[in-house]
C-alpha positions in Angstrom: 33.7 34.3 -3.5 36.3 33.4 -6.4 36.0 31.1 -8.9 37.8 28.5 -7.5 35.7 28.7 -4.5 32.7 28.5 -6.4 34.3 25.7 -8.7 34.7 23.5 -5.4 31.5 24.4 -3.9 29.4 23.6 -6.8 31.2 20.1 -7.6 30.6 19.2 -4.3 27.2 19.4 -4.1 27.2 17.7 -7.7 29.3 14.5 -6.0 26.3 14.6 -2.9 24.0 14.9 -5.2 25.0 11.8 -7.5 26.0 10.1 -4.3 22.2 9.8 -2.8 21.1 9.0 -7.0 23.4 6.0 -7.0 22.4 5.3 -3.4 18.5 5.9 -3.8 18.5 3.6 -7.6 20.2 0.8 -5.2 17.7 0.4 -2.5 16.0 -2.6 -3.6 11.9 -2.4 -3.9 9.3 -4.8 -3.2 8.9 -7.2 -5.3 7.4 -10.4 -5.8 5.6 -13.1 -8.4 2.3 -15.3 -8.4 2.0 -18.2 -11.0 -1.1 -16.7 -13.1 -2.4 -20.2 -14.0 -2.8 -21.3 -10.6 -4.0 -18.1 -9.3 -6.8 -17.9 -12.0 -7.6 -21.9 -11.5 -7.8 -21.6 -7.9 -10.3 -18.4 -8.1 -13.4 -19.2 -6.4 -15.2 -16.5 -8.8 -13.8 -18.7 -11.8 -15.2 -21.9 -10.5 -18.4 -21.0 -9.7 -18.6 -19.2 -13.6 -17.5 -21.9 -15.5 -20.4 -24.3 -13.2 -22.6 -21.5 -15.3 -21.2 -22.4 -17.8 -21.1 -25.8 -17.7 -24.8 -26.1 -17.1 -25.7 -23.5 -19.9 -23.9 -25.9 -22.2 -25.4 -28.9 -20.8 -29.1 -27.1 -21.6 -27.8 -26.3 -24.9 -26.9 -29.7 -25.9 -30.6 -31.3 -24.7 -32.0 -28.5 -26.7 -29.9 -29.5 -30.0 -30.9 -32.8 -28.7 -34.5 -32.3 -29.2 -34.2 -30.7 -32.7 -31.8 -33.6 -34.0 -35.1 -35.8 -32.7 -37.3 -33.9 -35.4 -35.2 -33.9 -38.3 -36.8 -35.4 -41.4 -35.7 -33.8 -43.9 -32.8 -31.3 -45.8 -35.1 -28.1 -44.7 -34.9 -29.4 -40.6 -31.2 -30.5 -41.0 -30.3 -27.0 -42.2 -32.0 -25.4 -39.3 -30.5 -28.1 -37.1 -27.1 -26.9 -38.2 -27.5 -23.4 -38.0 -29.0 -23.6 -34.3 -25.7 -25.6 -33.6 -23.9 -22.9 -35.0 -25.7 -20.1 -32.9 -25.5 -22.1 -29.5 -21.3 -22.7 -30.3 -21.1 -18.9 -31.1 -23.1 -18.0 -27.8 -21.2 -20.6 -25.7 -17.6 -19.2 -27.0 -18.9 -15.2 -26.3 -20.1 -16.1 -22.7 -16.7 -18.4 -22.4 -14.9 -15.1 -23.6 -17.1 -12.7 -20.9 -16.8 -14.8 -18.2 -12.7 -14.9 -18.3 -12.6 -11.7 -19.2 -14.4 -10.6 -16.6 -12.1 -12.8 -13.9 -9.0 -11.3 -15.1 -10.4 -7.8 -14.7 -11.7 -8.9 -11.3 -7.9 -10.8 -10.1 -5.9 -7.9 -11.7 -7.9 -5.5 -9.7 -7.3 -7.4 -6.4 -3.7 -8.2 -7.2 -2.8 -4.4 -7.5 -5.2 -3.8 -4.1 -3.0 -6.2 -2.3 0.2 -5.0 -3.8 -0.8 -1.4 -2.5 -1.7 -3.0 0.6 1.4 -4.6 1.5 3.9 -2.2 0.3 5.0 -4.1 -3.2 7.2 -2.1 -6.1 5.4 -4.5 -8.5 4.4 -8.1 -8.6 5.3 -9.6 -12.0 2.9 -12.7 -13.6 4.5 -15.9 -14.1 2.6 -17.3 -17.4 4.6 -20.2 -18.3 5.4 -18.8 -21.9 8.8 -17.6 -20.8 8.1 -14.1 -19.6 10.1 -14.9 -16.7 12.2 -17.5 -17.1 13.3 -18.1 -13.2 12.5 -16.0 -9.7 13.8 -16.9 -6.4 10.8 -19.0 -4.4 10.9 -17.0 -1.5 9.8 -14.0 -4.0 6.4 -16.4 -4.7 3.1 -15.2 -3.3 1.0 -17.2 -5.2 -0.7 -18.9 -2.3 -0.8 -15.8 -0.6 -2.9 -13.9 -3.2 -4.8 -16.9 -4.1 -6.2 -16.9 -0.4 -6.3 -13.0 -0.6 -8.5 -12.9 -3.7 -10.9 -15.2 -2.7 -11.4 -13.9 0.6 -12.2 -10.6 -1.5 -14.5 -12.2 -3.8 -16.4 -14.0 -0.9 -16.8 -10.4 1.1 -18.5 -9.0 -1.6 
C-alpha cells in the first residue's frame, strides 16, 4: 500500500468513528423528574416518623408542664429552663435524624426504581430554581410515590 491509500483508508475509518460518536451522542436518554417535596410529604415512613415525633413532643410538653407547676423560686425556675432547653435540643436532634433517615430511604428507593425501569437519570425538582422547566410527561412523581410506599410497606 502506498501513502495515499493509507491516508484515504485512515480518513474513511476516522469518518466512520466520528459518525458513530455523533449518532451515539444524539441518542436520547431516558429521563424524568420528580417533585421532591411532594414525594417526601406523601411517603408513609415520613408520616409514621412524624407521628412518633409528635407523640414525643406531647409527652415532653406534659413533663415540662409538670415541672412548671413546681416552680417556686429562682433555683426551680433555672431547673425548668434547663429541662426545656434540653428537651428542645432532643426534639431538634430527633427531627433531623428522622429527616435524614427518610431522605436516605427515598433516595435508595428512587435509585432502585430508576435502575429497574431503565432511566439514565431522574432529577429532583426542589422548587428552589434548580429546575425551572420540564415537560409534564417527564414528571413521574406519582409513580415514585406509589413505588416508595409499596417498597416501604413490603419491608
